[in-house]
C-alpha positions in Angstrom: 90.6 93.5 43.4 93.4 92.5 40.9 92.6 89.6 38.5 95.2 87.4 36.8 95.0 84.7 34.2 95.6 81.2 35.5 96.1 77.9 33.7 96.3 74.3 34.8 98.7 72.4 32.6 99.7 68.8 32.4 103.4 68.7 31.5 105.4 66.1 29.8 102.4 64.5 28.2 100.2 64.7 25.1 97.1 63.5 26.9 95.0 65.3 29.5 95.3 63.9 33.0 98.7 62.5 32.3 102.1 63.9 33.1 102.6 66.2 36.0 100.1 69.0 36.7 101.1 72.6 37.4 99.3 75.9 37.7 100.6 78.9 35.8 99.7 82.4 36.8 100.5 85.2 34.3 101.3 88.6 35.9 101.3 91.5 33.4 104.3 93.8 33.7 102.2 96.7 35.0 100.8 94.6 37.9 102.3 93.0 41.0 101.7 90.0 43.2 103.6 89.6 46.5 105.0 86.3 47.5 102.6 85.8 50.3 99.7 86.0 47.8 101.6 83.6 45.5 101.9 81.1 48.3 98.2 81.5 49.1 97.3 80.9 45.5 99.5 77.8 45.3 97.9 76.5 48.5 94.4 77.2 47.1 94.9 75.3 43.8 96.8 72.6 45.7 98.7 71.2 42.7 102.2 69.7 42.9 103.6 73.1 41.8 102.5 76.5 40.7 104.5 78.8 38.5 104.2 82.6 38.5 105.5 84.5 35.5 105.8 88.2 35.1 106.9 90.1 32.0 110.0 92.3 32.6 109.2 95.9 31.6 106.9 94.9 28.8 109.6 92.7 27.2 107.7 89.7 25.9 110.9 87.6 25.7 112.0 88.0 29.3 110.0 86.9 32.4 110.6 86.6 36.1 109.6 83.0 37.2 108.9 81.8 40.7 107.8 78.4 41.9 105.6 77.5 44.9 104.3 74.2 46.0 101.2 74.1 48.3 103.4 74.8 51.4 106.6 76.6 50.4 108.6 78.4 47.8 110.7 76.1 45.7 114.2 76.5 44.4 113.6 74.7 41.1 110.9 72.9 39.2 111.3 71.4 35.8 107.7 70.5 35.0 106.3 73.8 36.1 108.9 75.6 33.9 107.7 73.5 30.9 104.1 74.4 31.8 105.0 78.1 31.9 106.7 77.9 28.6 103.7 76.1 27.1 101.3 78.8 28.3 103.4 81.7 27.0 104.5 80.2 23.7 101.6 77.9 22.7 98.5 79.4 24.4 99.2 83.1 24.5 101.3 82.7 21.3 103.9 85.4 22.1 105.7 86.7 19.1 109.1 85.6 20.5 110.3 82.2 19.5 112.2 81.8 22.7 112.0 83.3 26.2 114.3 83.7 29.1 113.1 83.0 32.7 114.9 84.9 35.5 114.4 82.3 38.3 115.8 81.3 41.7 117.8 78.6 39.7 119.3 81.2 37.4 118.4 82.3 33.9 116.6 79.4 32.1 115.8 79.3 28.4 112.6 78.0 26.8 111.8 77.8 23.1 109.1 76.2 20.9 109.9 73.2 18.9 108.6 72.2 15.4 105.8 70.0 16.9 104.8 72.6 19.6 106.9 70.8 22.2 108.7 73.1 24.7 112.5 72.9 24.7 114.2 73.8 28.0 117.8 74.4 28.8 118.8 73.5 32.3 122.2 73.3 34.2 123.5 69.8 34.4 123.5 68.1 37.8 126.0 65.3 37.6 125.9 62.8 40.5 128.8 61.2 42.2 129.1 57.5 42.9 128.9 56.3 46.5 131.4 53.5 46.8 130.6 52.7 50.4 126.9 53.4 50.8 125.5 53.7 54.4 123.0 51.1 55.5 120.2 53.7 55.1 120.8 53.7 51.3 120.1 50.0 51.1 117.0 50.6 53.3 115.7 52.9 50.6 116.3 50.3 48.0 114.5 47.6 49.9 111.6 50.0 50.5 111.0 49.9 46.7 108.2 47.3 47.4 108.4 44.0 45.6 112.0 44.4 44.4 113.9 41.3 45.3 117.6 40.5 44.8 116.5 38.2 41.9 114.9 41.2 40.1 118.2 43.1 39.6 121.7 42.3 38.5 123.3 45.3 40.3 122.3 48.4 42.2 124.7 51.3 42.3 124.2 54.3 44.6 124.9 57.9 43.6 124.4 61.3 45.3 123.4 64.4 43.4 124.5 67.3 45.5 122.8 70.1 43.6 119.4 68.5 44.0 120.2 66.7 47.2 118.8 63.5 45.8 119.8 59.9 46.3 120.0 58.1 42.9 119.9 54.4 42.6 120.8 52.9 39.2 119.3 49.4 38.7 120.5 47.0 36.1 118.5 44.2 34.6 115.0 45.4 35.8 112.0 44.5 33.6 110.1 47.7 32.5 106.7 46.3 33.4 107.8 45.2 36.9 109.6 48.5 37.4 106.4 50.5 36.6 104.3 48.4 39.0 106.5 48.8 42.1 105.8 51.2 44.9 108.0 53.0 47.5 106.6 52.0 50.9 108.9 52.2 53.9 107.7 50.4 56.9 107.1 52.2 60.2 110.4 50.8 61.4 112.5 52.1 58.5 110.8 55.5 57.8 112.8 57.4 60.4 116.1 55.9 59.2 115.2 57.1 55.6 114.1 60.6 56.8 117.3 61.0 58.8 119.1 61.1 55.4 117.7 64.6 55.1 117.4 64.3 51.3 114.9 65.8 48.8 114.0 62.6 46.9 115.0 59.1 46.0 115.4 58.6 42.2 115.3 55.1 40.9 116.5 54.8 37.3 117.3 52.0 34.9 118.0 51.4 31.2 114.8 50.5 29.4 114.4 47.2 27.6 112.1 48.7 25.0 113.1 49.8 21.5 111.5 53.2 21.8 112.8 54.2 25.2 116.3 54.5 26.7 115.7 55.3 30.4 113.0 54.6 32.9 112.7 56.3 36.2 110.6 56.6 39.4 111.0 59.5 41.8 109.7 59.6 45.4 109.8 62.5 47.8 111.5 61.9 51.2 110.1 64.2 53.8 108.0 64.3 56.9 104.8 64.8 54.8 105.3 61.3 53.5 106.9 59.5 50.6 104.6 60.6 47.7 105.6 59.9 44.2 106.6 62.8 41.9 104.7 62.0 38.7 107.2 63.4 36.2 110.3 65.2 37.3 112.3 67.4 34.9 114.9 68.2 37.6 115.7 64.5 38.1 116.5 64.1 34.5 119.2 66.8 34.8 120.9 64.1 36.9 120.0 61.2 34.7 121.4 62.9 31.6 125.0 63.3 32.7 124.9 59.8 34.4 123.8 58.1 31.2 126.2 60.2 29.2 129.1 59.2 31.4 128.3 55.5 31.8 126.8 54.7 28.4 128.0 57.4 26.1 124.5 58.6 25.4 124.0 62.2 24.4 120.4 61.7 23.4 118.0 59.9 25.8 114.3 59.0 25.3 113.1 59.1 28.8 110.0 57.6 30.4 109.0 58.3 33.9 106.6 55.5 34.5 104.5 56.7 37.4 100.8 56.3 37.6 100.2 59.3 35.4 103.4 58.8 33.4 105.3 61.2 31.2 107.9 61.3 28.5 110.7 63.6 27.4 113.7 63.8 25.2 116.9 64.7 26.9 120.1 65.9 25.1 123.5 67.0 26.3 125.1 69.5 23.9 127.9 69.9 26.4 128.9 68.8 29.9 127.2 71.7 31.6 123.9 71.8 29.8 120.9 69.5 29.7 118.2 70.2 27.1 114.8 68.7 27.9 112.0 68.7 25.3 108.5 67.7 26.2 104.8 68.4 25.3 102.1 69.8 27.5 98.3 70.2 27.4 96.1 72.8 28.9 93.4 71.4 31.1 91.8 74.5 32.7 92.1 78.2 32.0 90.4 81.1 33.7 91.0 84.0 36.1 91.9 84.3 39.7 91.2 87.3 41.9 93.5 88.2 44.7 
């Protein structure tokens, strides 16, 4: 019975039980695990995402990377990629200073920073402004419970085609109030929101704090419910080009202020690339038999 190393990692945080959790399964180059088994493992651990990494032909600087949530294979996941980089570079301490992941989202680069943070290079996902938003977009905004017209100066709607996300940029929102809100569509409005057939709703605003530039909340939109994504690397590949275009910011200190919360540094060295840096902590490590 094959046995593989497995780690549970909290990504985009320096504190255990913060950030976003992911399992990381390490597959040696001389072993295999089929995708059915990967899905079974992801369902068993039942974390937001599981990453499976396999060294390519013994090359410790090149890995195949696949992502699975508890019910399906995923096309892209930022926090699980950071978790995988953390395991390989900080826990297993590979001799390589950077690694390449061959993934469904293309070749992704990960390296180790000077303070043991993991530095990821992702493709930019610029959103487009929606000048005449359908009524369902405003329904999504109003479902952000507790947000009244008096709480914001403006709300501008964007669509991010690569991620299939609705992005709502809010102006004039207090950080504390923003963090306390919830996304709670009523029974009457849920079907209207689901009919948008989008992956997630991303609420973002400029922070009023001196140590933070952007604040965000991300909520899944699917038939399983409207659960909050605790920290979302992929959403910040949208926020980065948006803030760069609107505010001329090439370096963004980002806080996703969910219940668990997480922080990252976002940089845009060019219009096509988003560099995301964040810390991670290992919570559990062991072995899994398949």
